[in-house]
N, C-alpha and C positions, 0 to 999 in steps of 0.2 A: 504494500500500500504506500502511495506517495501523496504528499500534499505540496502543490506548487503554488507559490504566491505570485499571481499575475498582476496584482494591484494592491499596494499597501498604504497608499496615501489617505489622508482624511478627505474632506469634501472637495478640495482643490488639487488637481494633479500638478506635479512638478516635472522638471526635465528628467528626473530620475525615477519617479514613482507615479504609477497610474492609480486611478480610483479603484474602489473595492472590487476584487475578483479573486477567488481561490478555487483551484481545480483539485478535486479529489479523484484519485485513480486507484481502483481496486481490481486486480485481475484485468479483465477486458472491459470493465465498466468505467465510465467517466461522468462525474457529476460536478457541475459548476455552481458555486455558492456566490451569489451576487454577480452583477454584470455591469460595472461602471462604464463610463464613457471610454471608448477605445479598447475594450476588452479583446475583441478579435485581433486587433493589431498586437496587443500584449502577448496573446497566445502564440502568434506567429513569431514574435521576437524571442519567446522563451525557447524555441527550438522544438516544441511539442507539436506545432501546427494546430490547425482547427480540428480538434478531435470531434468525432461524430457523437455528440453528447447524448447521454441517456436521460438526463434530468437537469433542470435548472431550478435552484432554490434561492428565492429572494428573502432576505431577512427583514426588509422594510421597504417602503416605497418613496424614499428620498432619491432625487435624481442621480446622485453619485453612486447609487447602488443598482440602477436599472437602465440608465441612458444608453448603454452599449447593446441592450437587448434587441432593439429594432434592426440594427445593422447585422447583428449576428444571425438572427432569424432569416433575414433576406439573403445573406450569403449562403446559408444552408440550402435555401430554395434554389439559388442559382447553381449550386453544385449538384442538384438533382435528388436531394433527400426525399424519401417517400414515407418512411416510417414515422409514426407520431412522435412528438416531443412533448413531454409533460413539464409544465412550469408551475411550481408550488410557491405560495407566498402568503402573507398575512391578509387580513380583511382589506378589501379595496382592490385586490389584484385583478379581478374580472373587469371591474369598471375601468381600471387603468389600461388593460389590454384592448378593451373596446375603443378607448380614446386613441390609442396608438395604431389601431387597425388601418386607417387611411395612410399613415406614414409607412407602415410595413408593406402594405399592398397584398396582392394575392400570393399565397404560398401553395406549392404543390404537395404539401404534407399537412396533416392536422396538428394544431397546437392545442393541447388539452390544458386546462387550468384547474387548480385546486387551492382553495383558501384554507388556511390552518390558523391555529392560535386563538380560537374563540374562548378557551378556558384553560384547563390544565394541560399537562403533557399529553401528546397524542402521536400516533404513528402516521407519518407522512408518506412513507414508502417502505416497502419490504421486498426482500429478494431471498435468494438461496443462502441461508446462514447468517443473515444480517437484517437489521431494520434501521431506518432513519426516522428519528423522532423529532417533533417540533415542540418547543416549550416557550411560554410567553416571557418576554424580557421587558425592560422598562426604558423606553425611549420617548421622544416627544410625539410620536405617532405610533399606530399599531405596529408591533415589532415582534419577531420571534428569533430564537436561536435554534440550531440544529445539532443533533447528536447522532453520529453513526456508531452503532453498537453491534458487534458481532456476537453470535451465540457461542456459548462454551463448546469446546471440542472435547472428544473423548481423551482420557488420559493416555500416557505412553503405554504401548503394548509390551508386556514382560514376556519375552520369548522363552526364557528359562523356566518361568513358572508354568507356561502353557505346556512345555515339553514334559515337565515333571508331573503334570496332571494327566498326561497321556494323550494330549491333543495332537493329532497328526498334522504335520506341516502342509501348507497349501491353502485351499479355499476355506477351511475351518478357521484359520487365523483371521481371515477377512470377516467372517461372520461375527466373531467375537468383537473385533474392532468396531464393527457397525452396531453393536449393542444386542446381538442375537445370542442365543444359547446353542451349544453343540453337544452331541453325544459321542463319547469316545468309543473306540472299537470294543472296549471291555464293558460298555454300558453305562459309564459314569456321565452325568450331566454337568457340564462346566458352564458357569455363568460369567458374564463380562467382568463383574466385580472381582473375580478371582485372578484375573490376568491383566487388568487395566489399572493404571495409577489414577490419582485424583484428576478430575476434569481440568482441562487447561482453559484459562479465560481467553475470550476473544479480545480484539482491540476495540478501543473506544476513542473516538475523535469528536470534540465538541467545538462549535464555532458560535461565538456570542452574537455577531453582528453589532450594531450600535446600541449601546445600553449603558445605564448606570449600574453599579454593582447590585446584584439581586440574588436572592436565595435560590431561585429557579436555576440560574446558571451554576451556582455552587453545587446544588444537588445533582444536576446532570453531569457535572465534571468530576465527581468523587472517584478517585482512583483512575482517572482517564489516562490514556497513553499521551494524548496531546490536547491541550486547550488553547484554541486560537481566540484571543480576547482583544477587544479594542483598548487603546491607551492614547486617547486624543490629547490629554492634558498632563502636565506635571502637577505635583501636589500643591505647589504655590498658587495654582489656579483652581483649587477644588471648588470654590464658590461658583466659578464660571462653569465647571463641569456639572454641578448640580442644576444650574440654571438651564443648561442645554441638554441635560440627561445623558451625559457621557461619563467616562471613567478616567481616573488618573493612573499613571503607571504604578504608583504605590498601591492603589486600591486593587488593581488587577493582580499585582503580585501577592497581596494579602489573600485574595480569593483563590489564587492558584496554590498558595501554601496551605490554606485551610482544606482545600479539596485534595491535596497531596497528589497533584498531577505529575506525570513523569517529565513533561516538558510544557512550559508556558510560552506561547508565541504571541508577541505584542504587535498589533497592526493598527490601521487607521491612524497613521502617524501625521501629526501636524507639522508643517514646514517651519513653524515657530520654534521648534525644539530640535536640537541635534540628536540623532539616534543614540549617541554615547550618553547623553543626559537621561534619555528614557531608560536605557538599560541600567545605568548607575542607580537611578531611583528604585527600579524594580529589584535589582539584585541585593540591595541593602536589606530587603525583606525576605527574598526567596532566590536561591541561586540557580535554579533550573530554568533559565530564561533565554529566549532567542528574540532579537529584534532583527527581522529579516530585511534584506533588500528585495526588490522585485526580481522574480525568477529564481530565488532560492527555493530549494526543495527540502522537505523533511521526509525521510523514509521511516515508516512505522513498522517495525518487525513485530512478530508475535511476542507477548510479554516474556515468555520463557527464554527468548533469544536475545534479550537485552533491551536497553533504552533506545528511544528514537535517535536517528542519525541525521545530522545536518549535511546537506550537499550544497555548499554556497555557489552562487553564480560566479563564474570566473571573469568573463568579458562579455559585454553586450555584443550581439551579433552584428550590429551596424555601427560600432564604435571602436576606435583603435585601442589596443591593449595599453594598460597602464594609466588610463585617464579616469580618475575617481569621479563618482557622482557628486554633483554640487552639494547636496544635502548630506553626503556621507564622507566628505573630505576628512582624511585622517583616521577613518574607521577601519578596523579589520574587516575582511570580507564577511558579509552576512552578520557582522557584529555578534558572532557566535559566543556562547558561554565558554569558560575555560575548560580544558580537558583535552583528550586525544583529538587528532585531526578528524575531519568529517568523514573520511573513508576508513579510518583506522580504529574507531571506537565509539563509545556511547556518549551522548551529550551529557555534559556536566559530571562525567566520571573524574575521579581524582586518583 
């Protein structure tokens, strides 16, 4: 599973950062969370190309989170897409899409819409071995966050125990791994619990969207592999954060600490603050923090295989090597937390 940050700026894009857009990739599935202005261009610059998305999830209906959607939908049509695309978002989504219809024009594929967030947590989308839940957040308009949660997997198969119980190697091993019982040649019934270890937890990724700190986000993120949370302000502007229903870097770090997430990623970054300032404020509270650049990726392994791994962007595809971004001057690539290199070890390890 990979998380690619296609847009990490707050409401105004900069030369280095696009507005909100995050691509989740799991196996052959691709889900886009928010689609700010220029998202299709950002995806092309990332090197991933315009993936044939399975789902678009909007956290709320401020322009910096959806203005890229008309162009993206039109491009899919020009490329001959035929299968339906589902767009999920908070209350008001259907009305918004009706308003945008003349701009988008006729499409050769259906665009289905679903509104979520009317009450408590709910399932927005489900697939083989996972579901995507929506939970209400606290912003200045109707808003939701999303949690991708995988089902637990069977525990590790103990080959030695199975042999000792007389289970013949071959298909019988697979039956036990899938939760079935087998009968050995001598008539003994062997159950999965006798040869499988404890269930292995699935991965959990939570994306807050724009919000002030709230219990719903904290509850969704408890023990999560990755929490992607906005950090529009520093703590010196906490009053302004309350007025606009946003979060400070310190508050996001406190939430990540309390939820004990494996990695906290801070996005929706204002150009008023240098990334190093955002990270310094957050890491004073919680050390498993990443302040990404656009196009950075986080690889999310299964929990038993270690912590998330950061893959920083090296060089923009259309910029010469060695030229730092204006708002990241002097920052290490990806502003990654201390520890082993991004391809050599886990984030935040010491």
